[in-house]
Residue, then its C-alpha position, 0 to 999 in steps of 0.5 A: m507491726n506498729f506503723i501504717w506502712d507495715i500494716v499495709l505490707n502485712a495486709k498485702r501478704h494476706g491478700t488485701e491490697e492497699e486500695e481496699l483499706f480505709f484508715c480512720p483515727a483510733k477511738e482508743s489508742s496508746p501514746w506509745y504506739e501507732q497501731s491500735f489493734p486490740i491485741l498488742n502483738e497482732d500479726r495479721a491485718e486484714g481490714p478493710e477498716i484500719e484504725y491507728n493513732p495518727l498523733y504518734r508521728f503526724d501530730a502536726l498534720f492531724h492535730d487540727l483535723m481531729r479537734e472535737d469541735l470540728d464536726e461540720s462535715p464528718e464524711f469529708q473529714a473521714q475521707l480526707f483522713d483516709a486520703v492523707s493516710h494513704l499518701l503517708v503510707q506511700t511516702d513511708l514505703h518509698h523513703g530510703l528505697s534503693k534504686r534496685e528496690y524501686y526497679i523491682h517494684r516497677l517490674l512487679q507492677e509491669l508483670e501484674e498489669g500485663g506488661y509481659g503479656p496477659a497470660v503472665a499477668q494472670h499467672i502472676h496473680s495466683i502466686a503469693p506476694e512474697k514469691r512475686e517479689r522474688l521473681a521480679a528480682l530475678v527478672l531484673a537480674q535477667l535484664q541486667t545480665g541476659s537470659n541464662l539457666l542459672l536464673f531459670r533454676r533460681a526461679v524454679f526453686v522459688l515456686f518449687p523448692n523441692a523440685l529436681l532439675y536435670q540437663e541431658r548429656t546427649d542434648l544439652k539444650r533439653i531440660l528435665l524438671y521433676v516437680g514431685t507433686p500431682k499435676t494441677e492447673m495452677l501448678e501447670q500455670s506456674v511452670q508455664l510462667i517461669e518457662t516463659l519468663f526465664l528459660p532461654v529461647c534455645f532450650r526446651l523443657r519437659t516436666f514430670w509431676s508425681h512420678h520420676f523417670g527411671v534411672v538405671g542403678v538408682d533404686a529410689v526411682m526404679k519402683l514398679d508403677q512409679i516410673e514415668i515413661y521417658 
Protein backbone atom coordinates (compact mmCIF):
# COMPACT_ATOMS: atom_id res chain seq x y z
CA MET A 1 0.00 0.00 0.00
CA ASN A 2 2.19 2.82 -1.30
CA PHE A 3 0.08 5.09 -3.53
CA ILE A 4 -2.84 7.32 -2.52
CA TRP A 5 -5.28 5.42 -4.77
CA ASP A 6 -4.29 2.21 -2.97
CA ILE A 7 -4.83 3.91 0.38
CA VAL A 8 -8.34 5.00 -0.71
CA LEU A 9 -9.27 1.48 -1.82
CA ASN A 10 -7.92 0.03 1.43
CA ALA A 11 -9.89 2.54 3.50
CA LYS A 12 -13.07 1.70 1.57
CA ARG A 13 -12.58 -2.01 2.24
CA HIS A 14 -12.51 -1.17 5.94
CA GLY A 15 -15.65 0.97 5.86
CA THR A 16 -14.29 4.49 5.25
CA GLU A 17 -15.43 6.23 2.06
CA GLU A 18 -13.09 8.47 0.07
CA GLU A 19 -15.05 11.64 0.89
CA GLU A 20 -14.36 11.02 4.60
CA LEU A 21 -10.59 11.19 4.03
CA PHE A 22 -8.62 14.42 4.28
CA PHE A 23 -5.23 14.46 2.55
CA CYS A 24 -2.36 16.54 3.84
CA PRO A 25 1.38 16.65 3.14
CA ALA A 26 3.45 14.43 5.40
CA LYS A 27 5.45 16.13 8.13
CA GLU A 28 8.07 13.40 7.79
CA SER A 29 8.41 11.31 4.64
CA SER A 30 10.81 9.18 2.65
CA PRO A 31 11.79 10.23 -0.90
CA TRP A 32 11.33 6.57 -1.96
CA TYR A 33 7.68 6.24 -0.91
CA GLU A 34 4.39 8.06 -1.47
CA GLN A 35 2.75 6.76 1.70
CA SER A 36 4.10 8.01 5.00
CA PHE A 37 2.64 5.63 7.57
CA PRO A 38 4.68 5.23 10.77
CA ILE A 39 4.95 1.53 9.91
CA LEU A 40 6.34 0.90 6.43
CA ASN A 41 4.27 -2.23 5.76
CA GLU A 42 1.02 -0.83 7.21
CA ASP A 43 -1.92 -2.82 5.82
CA ARG A 44 -4.87 -0.78 7.08
CA ALA A 45 -5.83 2.83 6.29
CA GLU A 46 -8.68 4.31 8.31
CA GLY A 47 -8.26 8.07 8.24
CA PRO A 48 -9.82 10.51 8.40
CA GLU A 49 -6.49 12.34 8.01
CA ILE A 50 -4.10 10.78 5.50
CA GLU A 51 -0.56 12.09 5.26
CA TYR A 52 1.49 11.32 2.17
CA ASN A 53 4.52 12.54 0.25
CA PRO A 54 3.15 14.47 -2.76
CA LEU A 55 6.61 15.12 -4.19
CA TYR A 56 7.12 11.40 -4.89
CA ARG A 57 5.01 11.63 -8.06
CA PHE A 58 3.54 15.11 -8.19
CA ASP A 59 6.48 17.42 -7.59
CA ALA A 60 5.54 19.64 -10.56
CA LEU A 61 2.05 20.16 -9.13
CA PHE A 62 2.84 20.71 -5.46
CA HIS A 63 6.35 22.18 -5.42
CA ASP A 64 5.19 25.81 -5.28
CA LEU A 65 2.21 25.11 -3.02
CA MET A 66 4.48 23.57 -0.39
CA ARG A 67 7.04 26.36 -0.22
CA GLU A 68 7.87 27.16 3.40
CA ASP A 69 7.57 30.91 2.80
CA LEU A 70 4.01 30.52 1.48
CA ASP A 71 2.04 30.85 4.72
CA GLU A 72 -0.49 33.64 4.09
CA SER A 73 -3.58 31.37 3.91
CA PRO A 74 -2.80 28.03 5.59
CA GLU A 75 -6.47 26.96 5.72
CA PHE A 76 -6.93 27.66 2.01
CA GLN A 77 -3.69 25.81 1.20
CA ALA A 78 -4.82 22.79 3.22
CA GLN A 79 -8.22 22.67 1.50
CA LEU A 80 -6.64 23.13 -1.93
CA PHE A 81 -4.12 20.36 -1.25
CA ASP A 82 -6.91 18.00 -0.18
CA ALA A 83 -9.10 18.84 -3.20
CA VAL A 84 -6.26 18.33 -5.70
CA SER A 85 -5.29 15.07 -3.97
CA HIS A 86 -8.82 13.69 -4.35
CA LEU A 87 -8.76 14.66 -8.03
CA LEU A 88 -5.47 12.81 -8.46
CA VAL A 89 -6.93 9.74 -6.74
CA GLN A 90 -9.82 9.66 -9.21
CA THR A 91 -7.42 10.11 -12.12
CA ASP A 92 -5.35 7.20 -10.80
CA LEU A 93 -8.39 4.97 -10.32
CA HIS A 94 -9.69 5.59 -13.83
CA HIS A 95 -6.33 5.41 -15.57
CA GLY A 96 -6.24 2.25 -17.64
CA LEU A 97 -9.73 1.26 -16.49
CA SER A 98 -11.25 -1.22 -18.94
CA LYS A 99 -14.74 -0.74 -20.33
CA ARG A 100 -15.96 -3.73 -18.32
CA GLU A 101 -14.51 -2.36 -15.06
CA TYR A 102 -16.09 1.01 -15.77
CA TYR A 103 -19.51 -0.60 -16.31
CA ILE A 104 -19.15 -2.59 -13.08
CA HIS A 105 -18.24 0.58 -11.20
CA ARG A 106 -21.28 2.41 -12.61
CA LEU A 107 -23.63 -0.50 -11.86
CA LEU A 108 -22.36 -0.69 -8.29
CA GLN A 109 -23.04 3.02 -7.95
CA GLU A 110 -26.59 2.48 -9.24
CA LEU A 111 -27.17 -0.36 -6.79
CA GLU A 112 -25.92 1.72 -3.86
CA GLU A 113 -27.85 4.86 -4.83
CA GLY A 114 -31.25 3.20 -5.30
CA GLY A 115 -31.31 2.69 -9.06
CA TYR A 116 -32.59 -0.86 -8.45
CA GLY A 117 -34.97 0.20 -5.69
CA PRO A 118 -34.58 1.39 -2.08
CA ALA A 119 -34.68 -2.16 -0.66
CA VAL A 120 -31.75 -3.26 -2.84
CA ALA A 121 -29.80 -0.11 -1.91
CA GLN A 122 -30.40 -0.75 1.79
CA HIS A 123 -29.37 -4.40 1.58
CA ILE A 124 -26.29 -3.79 -0.61
CA HIS A 125 -24.81 -1.41 1.96
CA SER A 126 -24.79 -4.17 4.57
CA ILE A 127 -22.49 -6.30 2.40
CA ALA A 128 -18.68 -6.12 2.40
CA PRO A 129 -17.35 -3.86 -0.42
CA GLU A 130 -15.44 -6.63 -2.23
CA LYS A 131 -18.61 -8.75 -2.35
CA ARG A 132 -20.60 -5.79 -3.67
CA GLU A 133 -18.20 -5.54 -6.60
CA ARG A 134 -18.60 -9.25 -7.36
CA LEU A 135 -22.38 -8.90 -7.31
CA ALA A 136 -22.17 -5.85 -9.60
CA ALA A 137 -20.07 -7.93 -12.03
CA LEU A 138 -22.82 -10.56 -12.03
CA VAL A 139 -25.46 -7.88 -12.66
CA LEU A 140 -23.43 -6.79 -15.70
CA ALA A 141 -23.25 -10.40 -16.93
CA GLN A 142 -27.01 -10.67 -16.48
CA LEU A 143 -27.59 -7.54 -18.55
CA GLN A 144 -25.41 -9.01 -21.29
CA THR A 145 -26.70 -12.60 -21.32
CA GLY A 146 -30.11 -12.46 -19.68
CA SER A 147 -31.35 -13.88 -16.39
CA ASN A 148 -30.41 -17.51 -15.72
CA LEU A 149 -29.90 -19.97 -12.88
CA LEU A 150 -26.12 -20.06 -13.32
CA LEU A 151 -25.81 -16.38 -12.37
CA PHE A 152 -28.20 -16.88 -9.45
CA ARG A 153 -26.05 -19.80 -8.27
CA ARG A 154 -22.88 -17.70 -8.49
CA ALA A 155 -24.54 -14.87 -6.55
CA VAL A 156 -25.59 -17.30 -3.81
CA PHE A 157 -22.01 -18.53 -3.38
CA VAL A 158 -20.66 -14.96 -3.27
CA LEU A 159 -22.67 -14.33 -0.09
CA PHE A 160 -23.01 -17.91 1.20
CA PRO A 161 -19.93 -19.90 0.13
CA ASN A 162 -20.99 -22.97 2.15
CA ALA A 163 -24.61 -23.03 0.99
CA LEU A 164 -26.26 -25.90 -0.87
CA LEU A 165 -28.65 -25.42 -3.80
CA TYR A 166 -31.19 -27.95 -5.06
CA GLN A 167 -33.64 -28.04 -7.94
CA GLU A 168 -36.73 -30.20 -7.56
CA ARG A 169 -37.08 -33.05 -10.04
CA THR A 170 -40.87 -32.92 -10.05
CA ASP A 171 -41.01 -29.11 -10.26
CA LEU A 172 -37.98 -27.69 -12.05
CA LYS A 173 -39.10 -24.14 -11.32
CA ARG A 174 -38.68 -24.65 -7.57
CA ILE A 175 -35.25 -23.97 -6.04
CA LEU A 176 -34.24 -25.01 -2.52
CA LEU A 177 -31.47 -23.13 -0.71
CA TYR A 178 -29.84 -24.55 2.42
CA VAL A 179 -27.76 -21.85 4.15
CA GLY A 180 -26.48 -23.89 7.10
CA THR A 181 -26.50 -21.07 9.67
CA PRO A 182 -29.14 -19.68 12.05
CA LYS A 183 -31.53 -17.19 10.50
CA THR A 184 -30.84 -13.51 11.20
CA GLU A 185 -32.38 -10.36 9.80
CA MET A 186 -29.18 -9.47 7.94
CA LEU A 187 -28.83 -12.93 6.37
CA GLU A 188 -32.49 -12.91 5.40
CA GLN A 189 -31.95 -9.55 3.67
CA SER A 190 -28.99 -11.03 1.80
CA VAL A 191 -31.17 -13.85 0.51
CA GLN A 192 -33.85 -11.35 -0.53
CA LEU A 193 -31.21 -9.30 -2.33
CA ILE A 194 -29.92 -12.12 -4.53
CA GLU A 195 -33.46 -13.39 -5.08
CA THR A 196 -34.55 -9.93 -6.27
CA LEU A 197 -31.53 -9.34 -8.49
CA PHE A 198 -30.81 -12.77 -9.94
CA LEU A 199 -33.57 -15.36 -9.58
CA PRO A 200 -35.38 -15.68 -12.94
CA VAL A 201 -39.00 -14.53 -12.71
CA CYS A 202 -40.54 -17.95 -13.38
CA PHE A 203 -38.63 -19.65 -10.52
CA ARG A 204 -39.57 -19.90 -6.84
CA LEU A 205 -37.15 -20.08 -3.91
CA ARG A 206 -37.49 -21.71 -0.50
CA THR A 207 -34.75 -21.15 2.07
CA PHE A 208 -33.67 -23.54 4.84
CA TRP A 209 -31.44 -22.12 7.58
CA SER A 210 -29.90 -24.19 10.40
CA HIS A 211 -31.61 -27.50 9.65
CA HIS A 212 -31.54 -29.38 6.37
CA PHE A 213 -34.63 -31.08 5.01
CA GLY A 214 -34.66 -34.85 5.25
CA VAL A 215 -33.42 -37.00 2.38
CA VAL A 216 -34.16 -40.72 2.62
CA GLY A 217 -30.95 -42.74 2.47
CA VAL A 218 -28.66 -39.84 3.47
CA ASP A 219 -27.85 -40.35 7.16
CA ALA A 220 -26.21 -36.92 7.60
CA VAL A 221 -29.54 -35.15 7.06
CA MET A 222 -31.80 -37.69 8.82
CA LYS A 223 -30.88 -36.95 12.45
CA LEU A 224 -33.67 -36.55 14.99
CA ASP A 225 -34.50 -32.94 15.97
CA GLN A 226 -32.30 -31.68 13.12
CA ILE A 227 -34.68 -32.09 10.19
CA GLU A 228 -36.61 -29.24 8.63
CA ILE A 229 -40.15 -30.22 7.65
CA TYR A 230 -40.62 -30.06 3.89
